[in-house]
VOKE-954190 format. One record per residue (C-alpha): residue number from 1; x, y, z. Coordinates in steps of 0.25 Angstrom, whole numbers, plus 5000, padded with zeros to 4 digits. Last residue first. Layout:
BEGIN
> NUM,X,Y,Z
...
This chain:
BEGIN
> 385,4986,5015,4963
> 384,5000,5013,4961
> 383,5003,4999,4955
> 382,5005,4987,4964
> 381,5004,4973,4956
> 380,4995,4963,4958
> 379,4993,4960,4943
> 378,4979,4966,4942
> 377,4984,4979,4948
> 376,4986,4982,4964
> 375,4986,4997,4967
> 374,4998,5003,4976
> 373,4999,5012,4988
> 372,5012,5017,4994
> 371,5015,5013,5007
> 370,5018,5023,5019
> 369,5028,5022,5030
> 368,5033,5030,5042
> 367,5046,5026,5048
> 366,5047,5030,5064
> 365,5054,5043,5066
> 364,5068,5046,5072
> 363,5073,5048,5059
> 362,5063,5048,5048
> 361,5060,5036,5038
> 360,5048,5036,5028
> 359,5045,5022,5024
> 358,5037,5020,5011
> 357,5031,5006,5012
> 356,5034,4993,5016
> 355,5045,4988,5008
> 354,5051,5003,5010
> 353,5055,5015,5001
> 352,5061,5021,5012
> 351,5061,5036,5014
> 350,5070,5045,5022
> 349,5077,5048,5034
> 348,5086,5040,5046
> 347,5095,5033,5035
> 346,5109,5032,5045
> 345,5112,5017,5039
> 344,5107,5010,5051
> 343,5093,5019,5047
> 342,5093,5014,5033
> 341,5094,4999,5038
> 340,5084,5000,5049
> 339,5075,5006,5038
> 338,5078,4995,5030
> 337,5076,4984,5041
> 336,5062,4989,5045
> 335,5059,4991,5028
> 334,5062,4977,5027
> 333,5053,4973,5039
> 332,5040,4979,5033
> 331,5043,4974,5019
> 330,5045,4960,5025
> 329,5032,4961,5032
> 328,5025,4966,5020
> 327,5030,4953,5012
> 326,5026,4944,5022
> 325,5011,4952,5022
> 324,5013,4950,5007
> 323,5012,4935,5009
> 322,5023,4924,5007
> 321,5018,4912,5002
> 320,5029,4913,4990
> 319,5040,4915,4999
> 318,5046,4929,4999
> 317,5059,4936,4991
> 316,5053,4937,4978
> 315,5040,4945,4977
> 314,5042,4954,4988
> 313,5058,4957,4987
> 312,5055,4958,4972
> 311,5045,4969,4974
> 310,5030,4966,4977
> 309,5028,4977,4986
> 308,5041,4987,4986
> 307,5032,5000,4985
> 306,5025,4995,4996
> 305,5010,4992,4996
> 304,4998,5000,5001
> 303,4984,4997,4993
> 302,4977,4999,4981
> 301,4968,4989,4977
> 300,4967,4988,4962
> 299,4969,4974,4960
> 298,4968,4966,4973
> 297,4969,4952,4968
> 296,4981,4956,4961
> 295,4988,4956,4974
> 294,4988,4939,4973
> 293,5000,4941,4965
> 292,5007,4942,4978
> 291,5005,4929,4982
> 290,5004,4928,4997
> 289,4993,4938,4999
> 288,4992,4940,5014
> 287,4995,4954,5014
> 286,4986,4959,5003
> 285,4975,4965,5010
> 284,4984,4970,5022
> 283,4989,4981,5011
> 282,4978,4989,5015
> 281,4968,4991,5003
> 280,4962,5001,4994
> 279,4951,5001,4983
> 278,4949,5013,4975
> 277,4932,5012,4970
> 276,4928,5014,4956
> 275,4916,5004,4958
> 274,4921,4991,4953
> 273,4914,4983,4961
> 272,4913,4967,4959
> 271,4927,4966,4955
> 270,4934,4974,4965
> 269,4925,4972,4976
> 268,4924,4958,4976
> 267,4939,4957,4974
> 266,4942,4964,4986
> 265,4934,4955,4994
> 264,4939,4942,4990
> 263,4956,4945,4992
> 262,4952,4953,5002
> 261,4947,4945,5012
> 260,4960,4937,5014
> 259,4968,4948,5010
> 258,4968,4957,5022
> 257,4956,4968,5022
> 256,4956,4984,5023
> 255,4951,4986,5009
> 254,4949,5002,5006
> 253,4939,5004,4996
> 252,4939,5018,4990
> 251,4930,5027,4983
> 250,4917,5023,4989
> 249,4906,5035,4987
> 248,4904,5034,4972
> 247,4902,5020,4968
> 246,4902,5016,4954
> 245,4888,5013,4949
> 244,4885,5000,4941
> 243,4872,5002,4933
> 242,4862,4992,4935
> 241,4852,4992,4924
> 240,4838,4990,4925
> 239,4827,4984,4915
> 238,4813,4987,4920
> 237,4802,4976,4921
> 236,4807,4972,4936
> 235,4807,4986,4941
> 234,4804,4984,4956
> 233,4814,4972,4956
> 232,4824,4979,4949
> 231,4824,4992,4957
> 230,4826,4981,4969
> 229,4837,4975,4962
> 228,4845,4988,4958
> 227,4844,4990,4973
> 226,4850,4980,4978
> 225,4862,4981,4969
> 224,4864,4995,4973
> 223,4863,4990,4988
> 222,4873,4977,4985
> 221,4884,4986,4979
> 220,4885,4995,4991
> 219,4900,4995,4991
> 218,4902,4985,5004
> 217,4889,4977,5000
> 216,4895,4972,4988
> 215,4909,4970,4993
> 214,4904,4962,5003
> 213,4894,4953,4994
> 212,4906,4951,4984
> 211,4916,4946,4995
> 210,4907,4937,5004
> 209,4905,4941,5017
> 208,4918,4938,5027
> 207,4919,4951,5035
> 206,4922,4963,5026
> 205,4920,4976,5034
> 204,4914,4987,5027
> 203,4919,5002,5028
> 202,4914,5016,5024
> 201,4925,5028,5024
> 200,4923,5041,5022
> 199,4924,5047,5034
> 198,4939,5045,5038
> 197,4945,5042,5051
> 196,4935,5034,5058
> 195,4933,5026,5046
> 194,4948,5023,5044
> 193,4950,5019,5058
> 192,4939,5009,5058
> 191,4944,5002,5046
> 190,4956,5002,5053
> 189,4951,4994,5065
> 188,4942,4986,5056
> 187,4955,4980,5049
> 186,4954,4967,5054
> 185,4940,4967,5053
> 184,4939,4966,5036
> 183,4940,4979,5029
> 182,4932,4986,5018
> 181,4933,5000,5019
> 180,4926,5009,5010
> 179,4931,5023,5007
> 178,4921,5034,5005
> 177,4923,5047,4996
> 176,4924,5060,5000
> 175,4940,5061,5004
> 174,4943,5052,4991
> 173,4947,5061,4983
> 172,4955,5068,4992
> 171,4963,5054,4995
> 170,4966,5053,5010
> 169,4958,5041,5014
> 168,4962,5030,5005
> 167,4977,5036,5001
> 166,4980,5037,5016
> 165,4973,5024,5019
> 164,4983,5016,5009
> 163,4994,5021,5017
> 162,4989,5021,5031
> 161,4986,5007,5029
> 160,4999,5003,5024
> 159,5006,5011,5037
> 158,4996,5005,5046
> 157,5000,4991,5043
> 156,5014,4994,5040
> 155,5016,4996,5055
> 154,5017,5011,5058
> 153,5028,5022,5061
> 152,5040,5011,5059
> 151,5053,5011,5067
> 150,5050,4998,5072
> 149,5038,4991,5065
> 148,5025,4995,5066
> 147,5015,4984,5069
> 146,5006,4977,5059
> 145,5015,4973,5048
> 144,5028,4967,5057
> 143,5018,4961,5067
> 142,5028,4952,5074
> 141,5034,4966,5078
> 140,5048,4968,5074
> 139,5059,4974,5086
> 138,5071,4981,5080
> 137,5083,4983,5091
> 136,5083,4968,5094
> 135,5093,4964,5105
> 134,5087,4953,5112
> 133,5077,4948,5102
> 132,5086,4946,5091
> 131,5087,4945,5077
> 130,5099,4952,5070
> 129,5098,4958,5057
> 128,5110,4962,5049
> 127,5110,4973,5038
> 126,5122,4971,5029
> 125,5114,4962,5018
> 124,5106,4976,5014
> 123,5091,4978,5012
> 122,5087,4964,5005
> 121,5095,4957,5017
> 120,5088,4964,5027
> 119,5075,4962,5023
> 118,5076,4947,5021
> 117,5082,4946,5033
> 116,5071,4954,5040
> 115,5061,4944,5033
> 114,5068,4932,5037
> 113,5067,4937,5053
> 112,5050,4939,5052
> 111,5045,4927,5055
> 110,5055,4925,5069
> 109,5049,4938,5074
> 108,5058,4950,5075
> 107,5068,4956,5084
> 106,5077,4964,5077
> 105,5094,4968,5078
> 104,5098,4975,5064
> 103,5111,4975,5062
> 102,5117,4984,5050
> 101,5127,4985,5040
> 100,5130,4999,5037
> 99,5129,5006,5023
> 98,5138,5015,5015
> 97,5130,5019,5004
> 96,5117,5019,5012
> 95,5121,5033,5017
> 94,5120,5037,5002
> 93,5106,5032,4999
> 92,5100,5040,5012
> 91,5105,5052,5007
> 90,5100,5048,4992
> 89,5087,5045,4999
> 88,5087,5059,5008
> 87,5088,5066,4994
> 86,5076,5058,4988
> 85,5065,5061,4998
> 84,5069,5074,5000
> 83,5070,5078,4986
> 82,5056,5071,4985
> 81,5050,5079,4996
> 80,5056,5092,4990
> 79,5049,5087,4976
> 78,5058,5083,4966
> 77,5057,5089,4952
> 76,5071,5097,4954
> 75,5078,5084,4953
> 74,5091,5082,4961
> 73,5088,5071,4969
> 72,5083,5064,4956
> 71,5096,5064,4951
> 70,5102,5058,4963
> 69,5091,5046,4962
> 68,5095,5045,4946
> 67,5109,5043,4950
> 66,5106,5034,4961
> 65,5096,5026,4952
> 64,5106,5026,4941
> 63,5119,5020,4950
> 62,5110,5008,4955
> 61,5102,5011,4968
> 60,5104,5001,4980
> 59,5092,4999,4990
> 58,5086,5011,4998
> 57,5071,5007,4995
> 56,5070,5022,4992
> 55,5078,5021,4979
> 54,5068,5015,4974
> 53,5059,5024,4978
> 52,5065,5035,4973
> 51,5068,5030,4959
> 50,5053,5026,4957
> 49,5050,5040,4961
> 48,5060,5044,4951
> 47,5052,5035,4941
> 46,5039,5041,4942
> 45,5046,5056,4943
> 44,5049,5054,4929
> 43,5036,5050,4924
> 42,5031,5062,4930
> 41,5042,5071,4924
> 40,5036,5078,4914
> 39,5022,5078,4918
> 38,5025,5085,4932
> 37,5029,5078,4945
> 36,5037,5086,4955
> 35,5044,5075,4963
> 34,5043,5067,4976
> 33,5028,5067,4981
> 32,5023,5066,4967
> 31,5032,5052,4964
> 30,5026,5046,4975
> 29,5033,5045,4989
> 28,5020,5036,4993
> 27,5010,5037,4985
> 26,4997,5046,4985
> 25,4987,5041,4975
> 24,4987,5051,4963
> 23,4974,5051,4959
> 22,4972,5048,4944
> 21,4962,5037,4945
> 20,4955,5043,4958
> 19,4943,5049,4951
> 18,4942,5036,4942
> 17,4942,5027,4955
> 16,4953,5017,4955
> 15,4947,5004,4949
> 14,4941,4992,4955
> 13,4939,4980,4946
> 12,4928,4972,4939
> 11,4918,4982,4932
> 10,4904,4977,4934
> 9,4901,4989,4944
> 8,4892,4989,4956
> 7,4886,5002,4965
> 6,4874,5001,4956
> 5,4866,5011,4949
> 4,4853,5008,4943
> 3,4849,5011,4930
> 2,4834,5010,4925
> 1,4829,5006,4912
């Protein structure tokens, strides 16, 4: 009996590679960034981080939350960075105790006006928005997600790509391993940039092939099956078992795709070839989904998402046929209004747990943004990788 190793598996889903299962994926403003953590305070640190993230939304805190935040600011298990974040937060929250009404003059396309009014209402009813091209101080591009909004360092599109690629290409365990980029033609510029920047990158352009065949070819499974068939033909009287083998040369798949093709191609990779590969995607992959529960089709994918994705506003304040892209546009416009609101109330420095990501505000500088990574589970919810 001969054993033939092939790059296929009968298993039916992606899973996080074993050597990375316990790896702490870098999270924006993580508990380890804020606190000195040991076995005795690990659970408390997670709860305290949740408190800080909630307070950084700059919504009203109840008395218990405020008292807990004040107590936390005096704790000796805060790291210097954590103390700086919380002290700045408390100072800013105190400034908001005497909120001024503000007027914002904005020039924006008609289709976005309702988003801005809705955002202003959700932040503070004392925000008055004037839509006037003549006297506007804030000009918003027609392409909200792909152009930098006023005061932001980068577009949302670039920030979300940078956030996921920072993890894919900066993990020490992966330096000697390959990342396979599956991309559509509209992402060829990004693919070209990554291949020129990093040595451990392969890529495969998808263009209207059958999903299963493309996945098989991209992973080299077809070649392994071909070798098996040749051996079988040469030795017809000998029983040969084909033993599935997990590929060792590719540790990541990075999907740079839109929903149209990804909804068929990602499952083709996932269900046919469980190969111990961590699978990532940009948020572009789910932008055109209108039924948010359909994100479950991409179970196990790790993507950049905001902390407030799928919250009450996202679920309840949009029409049923609204896409995730519609929600992302609202989130970006919300953050633009929120930063203006904070600035008018003399808040010039600090962090903001925004709807479009974690924002860093510094006086005299543009606003930077990073998105945390989440893994889609079987219910379409987003959890830490």
